[in-house]
Backbone bond lengths (Angstrom), bond angles and torsions (degrees), N, CA, C in turn:
res aa  C-N    CA-C-N  psi(-1)  N-CA   C-N-CA  omega(-1)  CA-C   N-CA-C  phi
1 M - - - 1.463 - - 1.510 108.93 -
2 N 1.357 114.81 119.60 1.476 121.59 179.08 1.506 109.36 -109.84
3 F 1.356 113.38 122.72 1.475 119.39 178.95 1.501 111.44 -128.86
4 K 1.290 116.15 160.89 1.463 122.27 179.73 1.521 112.66 -89.17
5 N 1.347 116.52 -37.53 1.442 122.55 -170.50 1.534 115.29 -109.07
6 I 1.315 117.06 -9.35 1.464 119.62 -179.11 1.538 108.97 -137.01
7 L 1.289 114.59 160.89 1.500 123.34 174.58 1.497 107.78 -118.95
8 V 1.315 116.29 140.37 1.469 122.63 178.13 1.534 108.94 -126.88
9 E 1.300 115.11 125.88 1.477 122.14 178.39 1.514 109.76 -127.79
10 K 1.320 113.13 143.19 1.485 119.57 177.81 1.525 108.04 -121.82
11 N 1.312 114.94 139.73 1.425 123.32 175.38 1.494 109.11 -141.12
12 S 1.315 117.03 96.71 1.446 121.85 -176.50 1.530 109.66 60.00
13 A 1.339 117.36 -119.28 1.457 120.60 -176.38 1.530 112.82 -88.84
14 L 1.319 117.40 0.03 1.452 121.38 -175.60 1.497 111.06 -110.68
15 A 1.335 116.25 136.87 1.467 122.65 172.99 1.513 109.91 -119.78
16 Q 1.317 115.18 144.77 1.465 120.57 177.28 1.510 109.36 -124.81
17 I 1.340 116.15 128.38 1.462 122.72 173.74 1.536 107.08 -107.53
18 T 1.340 116.09 125.63 1.448 120.83 177.70 1.510 107.41 -114.41
19 I 1.335 118.03 122.80 1.456 121.31 174.62 1.531 105.96 -78.64
20 N 1.332 116.07 120.74 1.430 121.70 -164.49 1.523 111.00 -119.59
21 R 1.322 117.27 67.61 1.483 122.53 171.99 1.525 108.68 -128.94
22 P 1.315 118.55 62.18 1.446 121.09 -170.88 1.541 114.20 -59.70
23 K 1.332 118.67 -33.52 1.466 120.40 178.61 1.486 112.80 -66.65
24 K 1.354 116.43 -23.07 1.457 120.73 178.51 1.564 110.70 -106.77
25 L 1.324 114.74 17.92 1.485 121.47 -173.85 1.494 112.46 50.08
26 N 1.360 114.14 38.20 1.460 123.60 175.50 1.551 113.72 64.27
27 A 1.292 117.16 25.14 1.477 119.69 -177.63 1.522 109.37 -61.07
28 L 1.295 113.36 148.52 1.486 120.39 -178.90 1.550 111.22 -86.68
29 N 1.293 114.23 123.01 1.431 120.29 168.90 1.532 109.26 -115.91
30 K 1.315 118.05 177.87 1.437 122.13 -175.55 1.522 111.15 -58.90
31 A 1.330 117.59 -42.46 1.460 121.63 -176.80 1.512 110.54 -66.98
32 T 1.334 117.20 -36.59 1.468 120.98 -179.87 1.519 109.71 -69.78
33 I 1.284 117.57 -40.99 1.481 121.90 178.59 1.481 110.04 -61.24
34 E 1.337 117.63 -42.75 1.484 120.92 178.66 1.518 111.64 -67.07
35 E 1.335 116.47 -39.34 1.480 118.78 179.23 1.531 109.96 -67.89
36 L 1.305 117.87 -36.97 1.458 121.12 178.63 1.563 109.59 -63.84
37 H 1.326 115.63 -42.65 1.457 118.71 176.72 1.522 110.01 -57.85
38 D 1.320 117.16 -50.23 1.462 121.45 -176.66 1.552 110.29 -60.25
39 A 1.359 116.26 -40.78 1.455 119.34 -179.21 1.547 110.13 -66.95
40 F 1.300 117.22 -48.42 1.450 119.94 179.22 1.542 112.04 -59.87
41 K 1.352 114.68 -39.11 1.480 118.33 179.72 1.524 110.23 -63.86
42 A 1.306 116.72 -44.91 1.465 120.87 -178.76 1.510 112.18 -63.60
43 L 1.341 115.22 -41.14 1.497 120.73 178.78 1.532 111.48 -69.55
44 E 1.292 115.41 -35.63 1.490 119.51 175.60 1.513 111.01 -62.38
45 D 1.325 115.89 -37.36 1.487 120.36 -178.11 1.545 111.52 -81.24
46 D 1.285 118.52 -6.70 1.471 122.53 -179.63 1.529 108.73 -91.83
47 S 1.312 116.77 107.37 1.461 121.61 -174.45 1.537 112.16 -66.19
48 D 1.314 117.54 -17.61 1.463 119.38 -179.73 1.540 111.79 -79.64
49 I 1.330 117.78 -18.46 1.477 120.40 -176.91 1.515 109.35 -88.26
50 K 1.300 117.41 123.76 1.437 124.44 -177.26 1.531 112.06 -105.64
51 T 1.302 118.74 -23.94 1.453 122.21 -178.69 1.523 109.81 -150.95
52 I 1.350 115.46 146.88 1.484 120.92 178.22 1.511 107.77 -124.21
53 I 1.378 114.90 133.81 1.441 121.92 172.36 1.530 107.75 -108.84
54 I 1.338 116.01 136.07 1.458 118.67 175.21 1.515 107.57 -121.24
55 I 1.349 116.65 137.48 1.440 123.01 -174.89 1.524 107.55 -150.81
56 G 1.323 117.26 162.19 1.457 122.28 176.51 1.531 109.64 -96.30
57 S 1.347 115.96 153.96 1.454 118.55 176.64 1.518 111.16 -75.76
58 G 1.343 115.01 153.72 1.475 119.34 -178.74 1.502 113.00 78.93
59 D 1.323 115.79 -168.65 1.477 120.03 -179.00 1.539 113.09 -120.86
60 K 1.329 116.57 14.47 1.447 119.80 -177.16 1.538 113.19 -102.67
61 A 1.337 115.99 -35.92 1.460 119.04 -169.57 1.512 111.83 -146.97
62 F 1.317 115.05 137.80 1.474 122.94 161.78 1.536 106.98 -72.94
63 V 1.316 116.21 -67.69 1.459 123.23 169.15 1.528 105.63 -150.10
64 A 1.333 116.85 120.52 1.459 119.90 -174.29 1.496 112.99 -86.22
65 G 1.342 118.74 13.49 1.444 122.56 176.92 1.530 112.87 129.40
66 A 1.303 116.08 -167.44 1.475 121.28 176.42 1.503 107.63 -91.59
67 D 1.293 114.28 161.84 1.469 121.19 178.20 1.539 108.66 -84.18
68 I 1.349 113.90 95.79 1.459 120.28 -171.40 1.496 114.05 -61.80
69 S 1.310 116.16 -26.88 1.483 119.81 -177.92 1.532 111.23 -62.53
70 E 1.332 116.48 -22.31 1.474 120.49 -177.02 1.527 111.86 -75.02
71 F 1.334 117.89 -27.31 1.457 118.69 -171.75 1.513 113.87 -128.09
72 A 1.325 119.34 8.12 1.471 122.62 -175.33 1.544 111.85 -58.62
73 H 1.310 118.95 -26.65 1.487 120.55 -175.05 1.547 109.92 -113.68
74 F 1.309 118.44 19.53 1.459 120.06 -179.62 1.533 112.51 -70.57
75 S 1.314 115.58 151.98 1.437 123.31 174.58 1.527 109.35 -84.11
76 V 1.340 117.38 175.36 1.467 122.32 178.13 1.516 109.44 -57.76
77 E 1.325 118.37 -48.37 1.475 121.81 -178.29 1.540 111.13 -64.01
78 E 1.347 115.14 -41.84 1.464 116.91 179.19 1.520 113.81 -65.81
79 G 1.343 114.86 -34.64 1.439 117.96 177.70 1.538 112.21 -66.44
80 A 1.318 115.88 -41.38 1.478 119.01 178.30 1.496 111.86 -65.68
81 R 1.337 116.25 -38.63 1.495 119.75 177.09 1.523 109.83 -64.85
82 L 1.324 117.65 -39.23 1.462 121.35 179.91 1.504 110.54 -59.20
83 A 1.338 117.15 -48.67 1.469 120.77 179.39 1.501 112.36 -64.21
84 K 1.328 117.55 -44.75 1.462 121.74 -178.16 1.529 111.09 -60.91
85 A 1.334 114.17 -49.52 1.468 118.67 -177.33 1.527 110.85 -64.27
86 G 1.331 117.31 -42.78 1.455 119.74 179.15 1.525 114.17 -61.12
87 Q 1.323 113.94 -43.17 1.481 118.16 178.08 1.518 111.71 -62.52
88 E 1.303 115.01 -44.96 1.489 118.59 -178.46 1.539 112.90 -68.99
89 I 1.328 115.86 -44.62 1.472 120.93 -175.91 1.501 113.29 -69.35
90 L 1.357 116.99 -40.78 1.456 120.65 -170.38 1.526 114.43 -124.67
91 F 1.297 118.80 -59.65 1.452 119.76 -167.94 1.536 114.24 -68.14
92 D 1.314 116.50 -51.15 1.478 118.81 175.50 1.520 111.30 -67.31
93 F 1.339 115.90 -32.87 1.441 122.29 179.72 1.516 110.32 -61.22
94 V 1.341 117.25 -46.84 1.452 122.43 -179.64 1.539 110.01 -66.59
95 E 1.303 116.48 -45.32 1.484 120.39 -179.89 1.508 111.96 -55.23
96 N 1.321 117.80 -37.58 1.439 122.17 -175.20 1.527 114.80 -99.42
97 L 1.362 115.70 8.36 1.438 119.87 174.71 1.537 110.92 -61.65
98 S 1.327 117.30 139.68 1.461 118.22 177.84 1.513 112.96 -81.11
99 T 1.337 117.25 -15.18 1.465 121.92 172.91 1.485 109.47 -88.83
100 P 1.344 118.51 125.38 1.457 121.30 -179.28 1.555 113.56 -58.01
101 V 1.316 115.45 136.74 1.458 121.27 -179.88 1.530 108.60 -120.52
102 I 1.338 118.40 122.84 1.417 124.49 177.03 1.533 109.30 -104.82
103 A 1.335 117.20 124.86 1.470 119.38 174.44 1.501 109.15 -90.12
104 A 1.326 117.45 122.88 1.480 123.10 176.87 1.529 105.96 -103.18
105 I 1.340 116.97 97.98 1.438 123.37 -172.32 1.537 107.92 -85.05
106 N 1.338 114.97 104.42 1.483 120.74 -172.17 1.510 111.79 -106.87
107 G 1.293 119.16 38.90 1.465 122.74 -179.68 1.503 110.34 149.90
108 F 1.317 118.82 -140.35 1.442 123.10 -178.38 1.526 110.06 -67.55
109 A 1.323 116.26 128.60 1.474 123.27 168.19 1.509 106.31 -127.05
110 L 1.288 116.43 94.55 1.444 123.64 -173.10 1.549 110.75 -121.85
111 G 1.304 114.54 147.90 1.481 120.82 178.21 1.483 111.64 48.72
112 G 1.358 118.47 -121.45 1.416 121.25 -179.10 1.515 115.21 -58.18
113 G 1.344 114.96 -24.55 1.446 118.01 176.73 1.516 113.79 -69.59
114 L 1.339 115.75 -41.69 1.460 118.42 176.15 1.539 108.92 -70.62
115 E 1.315 117.91 -35.99 1.466 119.47 175.12 1.522 112.25 -61.10
116 L 1.301 117.99 -38.42 1.459 120.63 175.98 1.525 110.79 -65.19
117 A 1.336 116.32 -44.64 1.462 119.09 178.63 1.504 111.04 -61.20
118 M 1.348 117.86 -41.58 1.463 120.61 178.81 1.547 113.79 -68.28
119 A 1.317 118.65 -23.51 1.441 119.94 175.14 1.520 111.86 -74.33
120 C 1.336 116.51 -21.31 1.470 120.22 177.16 1.532 109.01 -68.92
121 H 1.327 116.35 165.48 1.454 119.56 -173.65 1.551 114.24 -73.90
122 F 1.313 114.94 -30.46 1.477 119.85 164.96 1.509 108.61 -163.58
123 R 1.344 113.23 169.96 1.443 120.58 -169.29 1.564 111.13 -130.32
124 I 1.359 114.90 143.73 1.449 121.45 167.49 1.518 105.70 -127.64
125 A 1.371 115.51 159.99 1.445 117.85 -172.98 1.524 110.92 -141.06
126 S 1.331 117.11 150.53 1.439 121.48 169.21 1.533 109.33 -80.35
127 D 1.331 116.73 157.16 1.476 119.05 -172.20 1.536 112.58 -69.32
128 N 1.314 118.35 -11.62 1.452 120.60 177.05 1.541 112.77 -94.10
129 A 1.345 116.74 2.47 1.457 118.25 -175.04 1.525 111.82 -71.27
130 K 1.330 114.27 148.52 1.463 123.51 173.87 1.512 108.00 -131.37
131 M 1.328 114.89 137.88 1.484 120.23 -172.89 1.497 109.25 -130.83
132 G 1.345 117.88 144.42 1.450 121.97 175.39 1.514 111.77 179.74
133 L 1.343 112.55 168.17 1.451 122.32 176.74 1.528 107.97 -122.53
134 P 1.314 116.35 89.44 1.463 120.85 -172.80 1.562 116.35 -87.11
135 E 1.328 116.79 13.58 1.453 120.96 -170.35 1.533 114.18 -56.77
136 V 1.345 118.13 -38.52 1.464 118.63 -176.35 1.507 111.61 -64.66
137 S 1.356 119.18 -19.07 1.458 121.86 176.17 1.515 112.07 -71.34
138 L 1.351 115.06 -12.20 1.471 122.93 178.24 1.511 112.08 -107.81
139 G 1.359 116.18 2.98 1.448 119.88 -179.95 1.495 114.37 81.08
140 V 1.322 117.84 25.97 1.455 123.15 -179.39 1.521 107.35 -142.20
141 I 1.308 119.67 174.08 1.443 122.89 175.41 1.505 110.53 -115.67
142 P 1.335 118.84 166.39 1.469 119.24 173.47 1.517 109.53 -57.83
143 G 1.326 117.05 135.05 1.491 120.59 -176.39 1.482 114.26 -121.39
144 Y 1.318 118.06 -0.35 1.466 120.30 -179.83 1.508 110.97 -111.32
145 G 1.334 116.33 39.48 1.476 122.64 176.40 1.507 116.39 93.11
146 G 1.348 116.60 4.28 1.470 118.32 -174.74 1.511 113.79 -66.69
147 T 1.340 119.01 -34.83 1.444 120.31 179.33 1.517 112.91 -71.93
148 Q 1.309 117.57 -14.47 1.467 122.06 -179.57 1.538 111.00 -101.53
149 R 1.313 117.55 -45.19 1.487 118.48 -174.18 1.540 112.20 -78.81
150 L 1.334 117.01 -34.56 1.471 118.67 -179.06 1.541 112.44 -60.72
151 P 1.365 119.31 -46.67 1.464 118.16 177.05 1.546 112.45 -63.62
152 Q 1.296 117.03 -31.13 1.474 119.23 178.61 1.512 110.50 -63.71
153 L 1.347 116.07 -34.70 1.445 120.45 -173.55 1.530 113.15 -89.61
154 V 1.367 116.34 -39.08 1.484 117.50 -173.98 1.510 112.54 -116.98
155 G 1.321 118.31 -2.33 1.471 120.04 -177.71 1.539 110.69 94.64
156 K 1.326 113.54 154.46 1.475 120.45 -173.60 1.533 112.15 -61.36
157 G 1.346 117.32 -46.65 1.431 120.41 -175.19 1.541 113.23 -61.68
158 K 1.342 114.84 -48.26 1.461 119.76 -179.62 1.521 110.15 -65.34
159 A 1.335 116.88 -39.21 1.482 119.60 177.95 1.496 111.55 -62.71
160 M 1.347 116.78 -44.00 1.458 120.83 177.62 1.511 111.68 -56.77
161 E 1.325 115.86 -45.81 1.462 121.46 -178.65 1.523 109.95 -61.62
162 M 1.367 116.09 -48.88 1.464 119.33 -179.22 1.509 112.86 -61.25
163 I 1.308 117.05 -42.47 1.485 121.32 -177.05 1.520 109.67 -72.72
164 M 1.330 120.12 -42.55 1.459 123.18 -174.02 1.535 113.36 -75.34
165 T 1.351 115.96 -32.43 1.468 119.73 177.26 1.517 112.45 -84.09
166 A 1.348 116.62 -19.24 1.477 121.72 -178.06 1.531 110.91 62.98
167 G 1.324 117.27 18.47 1.427 122.37 -175.60 1.505 114.82 -85.94
168 M 1.321 117.35 166.58 1.453 123.72 176.74 1.524 109.84 -102.39
169 I 1.340 115.22 147.87 1.445 119.91 172.75 1.517 110.07 -115.47
170 T 1.287 117.61 155.41 1.465 121.36 178.32 1.529 110.10 -80.26
171 A 1.329 113.17 169.76 1.471 118.77 178.35 1.489 109.68 -62.16
172 E 1.340 118.38 -39.81 1.490 122.44 179.20 1.520 109.84 -61.75
173 D 1.305 117.82 -45.34 1.489 121.17 177.89 1.540 110.00 -63.80
174 A 1.325 116.85 -38.80 1.453 119.70 179.66 1.520 111.78 -64.44
175 K 1.313 116.87 -40.39 1.461 120.23 177.03 1.507 111.68 -67.25
176 H 1.279 116.84 -39.50 1.509 120.52 178.06 1.545 109.47 -63.26
177 A 1.320 115.69 -35.53 1.473 119.79 -177.32 1.523 111.99 -82.12
178 G 1.289 118.59 -10.78 1.462 122.86 -178.10 1.509 114.21 88.15
179 L 1.332 117.11 13.94 1.453 121.07 178.56 1.530 112.97 -77.87
180 V 1.340 114.19 -34.88 1.481 119.29 173.72 1.490 110.21 -123.28
181 N 1.318 117.71 154.38 1.459 122.63 -177.74 1.506 114.42 -89.79
182 H 1.342 116.56 -35.86 1.459 122.01 -177.28 1.494 110.60 -143.00
183 I 1.361 114.75 151.18 1.459 122.02 174.69 1.509 106.21 -123.39
184 T 1.334 115.75 141.43 1.437 120.73 176.55 1.519 109.13 -151.54
185 S 1.311 118.83 178.52 1.417 122.60 178.11 1.567 109.80 -70.80
186 Q 1.284 114.50 162.79 1.470 120.20 178.42 1.554 110.24 -58.85
187 E 1.346 114.81 -39.91 1.470 120.72 -178.45 1.539 112.85 -68.20
188 E 1.329 116.21 -30.82 1.410 120.51 -175.24 1.529 114.17 -98.44
189 L 1.323 116.07 3.86 1.477 120.22 -174.82 1.515 111.20 -66.02
190 L 1.321 117.46 -52.28 1.478 120.52 179.36 1.515 111.85 -66.07
191 P 1.338 120.87 -44.70 1.459 120.47 174.18 1.530 113.31 -53.48
192 L 1.329 116.21 -41.13 1.485 117.77 179.07 1.511 110.40 -69.16
193 A 1.328 118.21 -41.25 1.464 120.50 175.93 1.520 111.55 -59.58
194 E 1.311 116.97 -41.78 1.454 121.06 177.95 1.491 111.69 -66.67
195 K 1.319 119.33 -37.41 1.440 121.98 176.49 1.526 112.32 -62.09
196 L 1.355 115.38 -46.50 1.448 119.27 177.02 1.515 111.90 -63.00
197 A 1.350 114.82 -41.24 1.482 117.87 177.91 1.533 112.90 -61.47
198 G 1.349 115.69 -36.94 1.446 120.33 174.63 1.500 114.46 -60.13
199 K 1.338 114.13 -43.25 1.469 118.26 177.48 1.513 111.47 -63.23
200 I 1.341 118.20 -38.61 1.420 121.57 178.80 1.524 110.47 -66.19
201 A 1.330 116.16 -42.26 1.463 121.13 -173.96 1.516 112.35 -64.57
202 R 1.326 117.62 -23.19 1.482 121.15 179.59 1.549 112.37 -73.88
203 N 1.333 116.05 -15.85 1.442 118.97 -176.52 1.537 111.14 -95.97
204 S 1.282 116.74 177.16 1.469 121.66 -178.65 1.540 110.73 -72.61
205 S 1.334 113.68 118.55 1.490 119.66 176.85 1.528 110.55 -64.90
206 V 1.297 116.36 -31.06 1.480 119.87 179.64 1.504 110.35 -69.83
207 A 1.316 117.44 -44.18 1.466 120.79 177.18 1.520 111.68 -66.31
208 I 1.314 117.66 -39.53 1.481 122.32 179.21 1.529 109.35 -61.18
209 S 1.310 116.85 -43.95 1.460 121.50 177.24 1.514 111.66 -57.88
210 A 1.359 114.76 -44.31 1.446 120.61 177.98 1.539 112.43 -63.15
211 A 1.321 115.25 -40.56 1.460 120.74 178.04 1.515 111.49 -63.51
212 I 1.339 117.67 -41.63 1.440 119.38 177.41 1.528 112.58 -59.49
213 T 1.349 115.25 -44.23 1.468 119.97 176.94 1.495 111.76 -60.11
214 A 1.320 116.94 -42.84 1.474 120.30 -178.08 1.502 113.09 -68.22
215 V 1.324 116.07 -43.26 1.476 121.09 178.44 1.537 110.24 -63.43
216 N 1.327 117.21 -45.96 1.457 119.86 -177.59 1.543 111.12 -65.25
217 A 1.326 116.26 -29.17 1.456 120.96 -179.07 1.511 112.05 -59.78
218 N 1.323 115.72 -30.73 1.467 119.21 -179.63 1.502 113.51 -62.84
219 F 1.304 118.12 -21.21 1.450 123.12 -174.48 1.539 112.70 -107.86
220 Q 1.336 115.61 10.72 1.456 120.41 -179.71 1.529 110.16 -103.56
221 D 1.328 117.54 129.92 1.429 124.16 -179.68 1.543 110.76 -62.74
222 G 1.336 116.50 135.20 1.459 120.97 175.17 1.489 113.90 79.92
223 I 1.325 118.57 4.19 1.468 121.21 179.74 1.505 109.01 -121.25
224 K 1.328 114.60 131.30 1.491 120.27 178.84 1.527 108.37 -91.34
225 G 1.321 115.05 109.64 1.440 121.05 -175.69 1.528 113.87 -58.65
226 F 1.300 116.91 -34.84 1.452 120.50 179.10 1.541 111.45 -60.50
227 D 1.321 116.40 -38.71 1.463 120.47 179.16 1.555 110.45 -67.71
228 I 1.328 115.52 -39.70 1.478 118.71 178.31 1.499 109.31 -65.41
229 E 1.334 117.99 -40.13 1.496 120.55 175.81 1.480 113.51 -60.58
230 I 1.311 117.47 -44.68 1.464 122.14 179.02 1.514 110.87 -58.68
231 E 1.313 114.81 -48.23 1.493 120.40 -179.55 1.504 111.30 -61.32
232 A 1.369 114.80 -46.83 1.475 120.33 -176.53 1.522 110.15 -67.75
233 F 1.301 116.14 -38.94 1.484 120.95 175.71 1.523 110.85 -57.61
234 G 1.362 116.52 -47.53 1.430 120.46 178.73 1.516 113.31 -62.47
235 D 1.352 114.74 -42.77 1.443 119.22 -179.64 1.557 112.58 -59.93
236 C 1.319 116.40 -30.97 1.451 120.20 179.06 1.504 113.22 -60.25
237 F 1.307 116.39 -29.30 1.456 121.00 -179.77 1.524 113.79 -65.95
238 G 1.329 115.72 -19.43 1.454 118.40 179.05 1.511 114.65 -97.35
239 T 1.300 116.55 12.47 1.481 119.14 -176.18 1.520 112.37 -101.03
240 E 1.338 114.07 155.01 1.461 121.21 175.19 1.527 111.30 -63.45
241 D 1.339 114.98 -35.46 1.505 120.33 178.69 1.543 110.27 -62.22
242 F 1.320 117.57 -39.83 1.479 119.03 178.67 1.521 110.53 -64.76
243 K 1.326 116.55 -43.68 1.460 120.07 178.26 1.515 112.00 -58.48
244 E 1.348 115.50 -45.55 1.449 121.27 -178.99 1.543 110.41 -67.39
245 G 1.326 117.24 -42.16 1.469 119.74 -177.09 1.500 112.94 -65.61
246 T 1.337 116.05 -43.02 1.467 118.55 -179.20 1.524 111.16 -74.01
247 T 1.338 117.10 -36.34 1.478 119.64 179.72 1.533 108.68 -66.57
248 A 1.326 117.68 -43.03 1.474 121.13 179.96 1.526 110.51 -63.87
249 F 1.330 116.95 -36.00 1.498 119.55 178.43 1.510 109.92 -65.16
250 L 1.314 116.02 -46.88 1.464 119.24 -177.85 1.514 112.09 -67.77
251 E 1.323 116.33 -31.14 1.472 121.47 178.74 1.529 112.83 -86.80
252 K 1.362 115.85 2.13 1.464 121.75 179.36 1.534 114.36 56.22
253 R 1.342 115.64 47.23 1.440 122.51 176.60 1.523 109.83 -136.93
254 K 1.320 114.81 165.05 1.461 118.94 178.92 1.520 109.80 -77.16
255 P 1.357 116.86 136.34 1.464 117.96 -179.32 1.495 112.80 -73.51
256 I 1.324 114.82 151.24 1.494 121.58 170.65 1.524 106.05 -118.40
257 F 1.328 115.34 93.17 1.479 119.62 -173.20 1.495 112.03 -73.15
258 P 1.356 116.43 128.92 1.457 118.91 177.86 1.521 114.85 -74.85
259 G 1.373 115.84 -15.17 1.444 119.90 -179.30 1.520 113.19 71.77
260 R 1.298 117.14 33.34 1.476 120.92 -179.22 1.457 113.24 -125.32
261 N 1.335 115.40 145.03 1.464 121.70 -179.95 1.541 110.64 -70.32
262 S 1.347 115.21 -41.58 1.458 117.12 -177.08 1.543 109.12 -157.43
């Protein structure tokens, strides 16, 4: 896969996507969003890949926001189309990916950058990271899911404060609020992400995919998450992974999951 704005590396069951626009602090533009979609889609279709890490190039920013120059003169209709397309192409797409995605926040994650990190399945951060949704300081609101995902992660009150003040919070504050799971040094960020990815890869990719679907169902309007869980739980019983997992347990050995439904 050859891209202009991102780098994609594979190492066994792990893939790493690096947003590579260092002169723009890895800001998201239309081309980068489309490339990220294509990369995630290709990795999702690769049965050998069990986990994806996404990170920004350099040591200053994960993603410092959207490329404002692209939409500064948009009309009402163009603005709505921008948000809708972005959510469908990238942010909702990542959230519902069956392959787990870890955001390794290695610096500023602002605006669309924080929205991208929140669309991932969970987040870790370097101790120099700063996070925020500064959109109201530009006369607009978060448009890539920030008003929805941030309250889910940190609670309504904290989300309201972050959005209305347009301020940044530190990695320590983010961990305390539940926005990130772990904090480490810049040097240890990728090793920690890889360690967590390794733990994930040892488990059933089929079951993990089902778990992602069930967890996400809890946040979807008109869908009863408990019903989705019951259905997904039952479906697991018909998979090759379930047969291998239970057989290995009874035989007191480590399972070798085939990663197949049936």
